[in-house]
N, C-alpha and C positions, 0 to 999 in steps of 0.2 A: 098896484100888486095881488094875487090870489090871498085870499085869508085864510091863514093857516097855520097852529104852532105844533110844532111836533113833540110829542114828547120822547126825554131820551133814549130809550131802550127802543124803540117804534120798529126798527127792522131787525132785534137781534134773533140771530141763530137763520137769519136768512142770506141764502146767496143769490147774488146779482151780479149777471154780465155789462158793463157799459162799452159801448164801442164808442170810438173817438176818446179815450179816458186820456188821451196824456197833452189837451191842452183845454182849455175854453170852459165850456159849461159840461162837455164830459167830463173834464177834470174837477170841477168843481161838484158835481153831481157823484162824482164815484168818492170824492173825500167827504161828502155831506153824508151818505148810506154808510160810508165805513163809521163814522162818528157818531151813527145811530145803531150801531151794533150788526151793521149785515157784513159778510166777507164777500168782500168785490174781485171780481174778475175783470182784468186793468186791458181792454183788446183796444189794438190801434197799431199802427203803421211803424211809426217812430220808437223804438226802443228805447232809446235816450228819455223819451217824453215820459213813457211811462214808467220809466225805472224811478227819477225824478218823483211822478204820484205816490209810488210805493215806498219810499222814501219817506215822504210825509205822511204816511198813513202810518207807517211804521212809528214814526219818531210821536207820533200822537197818541201811542200806546193802542191802536184801534185793532180790530183782528187782523190778523194777517193777511192782505191781499194777495191774488197771482196776477203776473204779467205775460199776458198774451200777444206776443208777435202776430201779428195778421194783415194783411194786404186787403182790403175789400176789392182795390181795381185787378189785382191779379191772380187771387184765389181762383182754385179751381174746385168743383165741385167735391171727391176726395179732400180736398183739405177742412172742406165742411164736416164731412162725418169723419174726421180723426179729432176735430176740436169737439163733438158730442163724446164722442167715445172719452176723450180726455176729463171734461165734467163727469159724464158718468162716473167713470173710474174712480177718479178725487172726493165727489161728491154725492152722487147717487140721484139726484136731480138738482133742477132751478127752478130759482123762485122768483126771480126776475128778469127782464130784459130791456135794457133805455139803447134805443137805437138813435143815437146821437150824432153819428159820423157823416156827415155830408161834406161833398163841394160844391161852390156856387158856379164855375164856369164863368164863359165871358157873357158880361151883361150887355148885348150887344140886341138890333132889331131880328126877327126871325128870318127874314129875307138875306142877311148877312152871317147868319150862325152854320155854323160848318157841320155836318153832318158828322163828322168827327169826332167834337166836341161837344154835339147834342148826347150822342152814343156813349160819350163817356161819362158824361154825367148822370144817363137814365142807368146805366150800368154801378155805377158808385153807389149814387141815393136809391133806387130801386131795385134791380135785379140782385145785387148782393143781399139787400135789406131782407126782400123775399128768402133767398138762399138761405139766410140765416134764421129767421125767424121759424121758415119749414122744417128745418134741419135739427130747429132745439127744440121745437112745439112736444113732441115725447118726453123731452124731461121736465117741461114745462108743465105737462098734463101729472105727472108722480107729484107736485107741490100741493097741497091743502087749499094753497093761497098764492096764488100767480099773476101777475103782471106785466104786461109789454106795454111799454111806452112809446109811442112814434113821435118822432121830432116832426112837427110839420112849419109852415110859414104863414105868416099873412097873403102871400102871395101865393098860395096852395090853396084858397078858401073863395080868394078874388083873383082874377089873372089880372096882371099889371103888364105894360108894355115895357119890354126889354127885359123882363125877368126869364124870357125863355126856355132852354132847358131848365134849370132851376125851379121855375115857378111850374112845371109842368112835371116833373119829377114828385115835387110837394102836392100837388095834385092826386096824383098815382099812390101817395105814401097814406093821405088820407081815403084813398078806396082801398087800399091792402087795409086799413085798421078796421075800417067798416066791415068789410066782407070776411075778416077774420072775428070779427065781435061776434057775428049774426049766427055765424056757423058754431061759434062754440058756446053761444047763449044754451044751459041747460042742459048743455052736453059736457063740459068740464068745467074747473072750478079755475079758470083762465082768464081773465079779463083784459081787453085792450082799449086803449085809449091815447089820444094823441094830444100832446102839446104844442104851440105857437110860442116860441119864448118871446118875439117882441125884440126890438132894439137894444141890443146887448154890449160892454164893452170887452167883443171878441177880436181876432183879427178877420176873420170872415166879415164883421160888421167894416173892419176897417177898408176891407178889399173892396165890399159893394159900393162903402162911402167914403172916398178917399180923404173928401174935404171937411167930415165932421169933425168935431170936436168931441175924443171918445168920453172925454168926463162928463159930457152931458147923458150918457146912458149908462146904466144901472150896472156892477159888475157882474159875474155870474152866479156869484155867491147871493147875490144879493135877490134873485128866483128863484130860490129851490125850493119856498113852499109847496108848491104846484109840484115837483119830482116825487118830493118827501110824501105828499098825499098819494097820490095815485101807487106809488110802490107800496105803500103800509096797508095796513087792515082796515083802516078805517073807511077806504075805500071799497072796501070787497063788494061786489053787486055793480056799482059801476062801471058801464064798459060800451064802447061807440060812440062813446063822446069824445067833444071836441073843445081843449081847454086851452084858454091864456093863461099865460105866465105873468102878463102885466094887465 
């Protein structure tokens, strides 16, 4: 596990948007960020899941979060602009962006992967991520110390059979992270890095490995040290790097 111990007020006063915040790693990250002082913007497509995370954060006495129902698969360009305008109006800037949301798609040989399935995975995992990043970048640049964290995978660092669209999308994720980090170096106080969560006890993991005993994998809450490290000031100046949570 990534070795890092965060002080309780690590993220005090920070505004952090988390995609896919309704469950799994996204929900764990949102609650962890809130527990360390951040105001978390909970973005996801299922409002009931977001509301549950909201309630848990509120019940714990942490800063009041914001629920943002937003479907990355169907969102139109003007909706990204509306999102940025809302954040600017309410908060004036953004200190952190965790790209957590993604879909796995069919695990099948390339030859048998339909164009429709390939394009759907690429749209959610890459196109929407690009749209969100580019649209929110001006708000991140207004922060004195901003962090963009991309969620990668081991299959996005070395190709593996039958991971098709998902694996390709994670290679693209690494490419976008590296390109952004290089462009922002010495230009803005915004850093960009990626995290490979590793096998974690989530519904996506169960979908990919239905025969695996989920209890053999760590819970999302157990892999949070690197998520805290990259979103807080202790990683200031570190950019363009690929991290492993485990």
